[in-house]
C-alpha positions as CSV (number, residue, x, y, z in Angstrom):
1,M,93.4,-93.8,-44.2
2,K,92.1,-96.9,-45.8
3,I,90.8,-98.0,-42.4
4,T,89.1,-94.6,-41.8
5,T,87.7,-94.4,-45.2
6,T,86.4,-98.0,-44.9
7,L,84.9,-97.3,-41.5
8,S,83.2,-94.0,-42.9
9,V,81.7,-95.8,-45.8
10,L,80.5,-98.7,-43.9
11,P,77.7,-96.8,-42.0
12,I,76.5,-95.5,-45.4
13,V,76.5,-98.9,-47.0
14,L,74.7,-100.4,-44.0
15,L,72.2,-97.4,-44.3
16,I,71.7,-98.1,-47.9
17,A,71.4,-101.8,-47.2
18,C,68.9,-101.1,-44.4
19,D,67.2,-98.6,-46.5
20,K,66.9,-100.9,-49.4
21,S,65.4,-103.7,-47.3
22,G,63.0,-101.2,-45.7
23,T,62.0,-100.0,-49.2
24,D,61.5,-103.6,-50.2
25,A,59.4,-104.4,-47.2
26,Q,57.3,-101.3,-47.9
27,R,56.7,-102.4,-51.5
28,E,55.8,-105.9,-50.3
29,A,53.4,-104.3,-47.7
30,D,51.8,-102.0,-50.1
31,K,51.6,-104.8,-52.7
32,A,49.8,-107.1,-50.0
33,Q,47.5,-104.2,-49.1
34,A,46.5,-103.7,-52.7
35,E,45.8,-107.3,-53.1
36,A,43.9,-107.3,-49.9
37,N,41.8,-104.2,-51.1
38,T,41.2,-105.9,-54.4
39,K,40.1,-109.1,-52.8
40,T,37.7,-107.1,-50.4
41,T,36.3,-105.0,-53.2
42,S,35.8,-108.1,-55.3
43,A,34.2,-109.9,-52.3
44,Q,31.9,-106.9,-51.6
45,Y,30.9,-106.9,-55.3
46,E,30.0,-110.5,-55.3
47,A,28.1,-110.0,-52.0
48,D,26.2,-107.1,-53.4
49,K,25.5,-109.0,-56.7
50,K,24.1,-111.9,-54.6
51,S,22.1,-109.7,-52.5
52,A,20.6,-107.9,-55.5
53,N,19.9,-111.1,-57.1
54,A,18.2,-112.5,-54.1
55,Q,16.1,-109.2,-53.9
56,A,15.2,-109.4,-57.5
57,E,14.0,-113.1,-57.1
58,A,12.0,-112.1,-54.0
59,D,10.5,-109.3,-55.7
60,K,9.5,-111.5,-58.6
61,K,7.8,-114.0,-56.2
62,I,6.0,-111.2,-54.4
63,G,4.8,-109.8,-57.8
64,E,3.5,-113.3,-58.8
65,A,1.8,-113.8,-55.4
66,Q,0.2,-110.4,-55.6
67,N,-1.0,-111.1,-59.0
68,S,-2.4,-114.4,-57.9
69,F,-4.3,-112.8,-55.0
70,D,-5.5,-110.1,-57.3
71,K,-6.9,-112.7,-59.8
72,T,-8.4,-114.7,-57.0
73,R,-10.0,-111.5,-55.5
74,E,-11.3,-110.4,-59.1
75,D,-12.7,-113.8,-59.8
76,Y,-14.6,-113.9,-56.6
77,R,-15.8,-110.5,-57.1
78,H,-17.1,-111.3,-60.6
79,D,-18.7,-114.5,-59.4
80,M,-20.5,-112.7,-56.4
81,Q,-21.6,-109.8,-58.7
82,S,-23.1,-112.3,-61.1
83,K,-25.1,-113.9,-58.1
84,L,-26.2,-110.5,-56.8
85,D,-27.4,-109.5,-60.4
86,D,-29.6,-112.6,-60.3
87,L,-30.9,-112.0,-56.8
88,D,-31.7,-108.4,-57.9
89,K,-33.8,-109.8,-60.8
90,K,-35.5,-111.9,-58.4
91,L,-36.2,-109.0,-56.1
92,A,-37.4,-106.9,-59.0
93,E,-39.7,-109.8,-59.9
94,L,-41.0,-110.0,-56.3
95,D,-41.6,-106.2,-56.2
96,A,-43.7,-106.3,-59.3
97,K,-45.5,-109.3,-57.9
98,A,-46.3,-107.4,-54.8
99,K,-48.0,-104.8,-56.8
100,K,-50.3,-107.2,-58.6
101,E,-51.0,-109.6,-55.7
102,T,-53.9,-109.2,-53.3
103,G,-54.7,-110.8,-50.0
104,S,-52.4,-112.9,-47.9
105,K,-49.7,-113.2,-50.6
106,K,-49.5,-109.3,-51.0
107,A,-49.4,-109.0,-47.2
108,K,-46.5,-111.5,-47.0
109,L,-44.6,-109.8,-49.9
110,D,-45.1,-106.3,-48.4
111,A,-44.1,-107.5,-45.0
112,N,-40.8,-109.2,-46.2
113,L,-39.5,-107.2,-49.1
114,P,-38.5,-104.1,-47.2
115,S,-36.2,-106.1,-44.9
116,A,-34.8,-108.2,-47.9
117,H,-34.0,-104.8,-49.7
118,T,-32.4,-103.5,-46.5
119,Q,-30.4,-106.8,-46.2
120,R,-29.3,-106.6,-49.7
121,D,-28.2,-102.9,-49.5
122,A,-26.2,-103.9,-46.4
123,F,-24.7,-106.8,-48.3
124,V,-23.7,-104.7,-51.2
125,K,-22.1,-102.2,-49.1
126,D,-19.9,-104.8,-47.3
127,F,-19.2,-106.6,-50.5
128,S,-17.9,-103.3,-52.1
129,S,-15.4,-102.9,-49.2
130,M,-13.8,-106.2,-50.2
131,Q,-11.9,-104.2,-53.0
132,Y,-9.6,-102.9,-50.1
133,D,-8.7,-106.3,-48.4
134,T,-5.3,-107.4,-48.4
135,A,-4.1,-110.9,-48.7
136,T,-3.9,-111.1,-44.9
137,T,-7.5,-109.9,-44.4
138,W,-9.0,-111.7,-47.4
139,D,-10.0,-115.0,-45.9
140,A,-12.0,-113.4,-43.0
141,S,-13.6,-110.9,-45.2
142,K,-14.6,-113.7,-47.7
143,K,-16.0,-115.9,-45.0
144,R,-18.0,-113.0,-43.6
145,I,-19.3,-112.0,-47.1
146,D,-20.1,-115.7,-47.8
147,N,-22.2,-116.0,-44.6
148,E,-23.8,-112.7,-45.3
149,W,-24.8,-113.9,-48.9
150,D,-26.2,-117.2,-47.6
151,A,-28.4,-115.4,-45.3
152,L,-29.6,-112.8,-47.9
153,K,-30.2,-115.7,-50.3
154,K,-32.3,-117.6,-47.7
155,S,-34.2,-114.4,-46.9
156,V,-35.3,-113.8,-50.4
157,D,-35.9,-117.4,-51.2
158,K,-38.2,-117.5,-48.2
159,I,-40.2,-114.6,-49.5
160,D,-41.5,-116.3,-52.7
């Protein structure tokens, strides 16, 4: 009987022993998975944080560059507007002079002033469109406006 009882208890003990080591193995696997999940979450958080910081830094630099460009464009616009105001005064003086002059001086003024006014109006229209220029189109537009300005200025200076 003792042998039979021992033999009957042996499978149960082995089962419990196997079950216990299986449970322990599952606990270890669950623990390892939890640690891996924690590390993955932590790594993802750090990557997201670095990405957000890099994006914030890039946005800051883009903002600074845009502000710098806006200031450059506004300074240029202000300078050119001041020059245009002076040219408008000169054209007004030439218009008044054309009304008073006689002879060849009047004929020269009457012949040249209309084209100078037309050229001036075209310049103002083109100059006004610069407010829509972006940093990528700015250099070409500025060069074009500078060339137009030089031609207009020479044209008006030649009249007098």
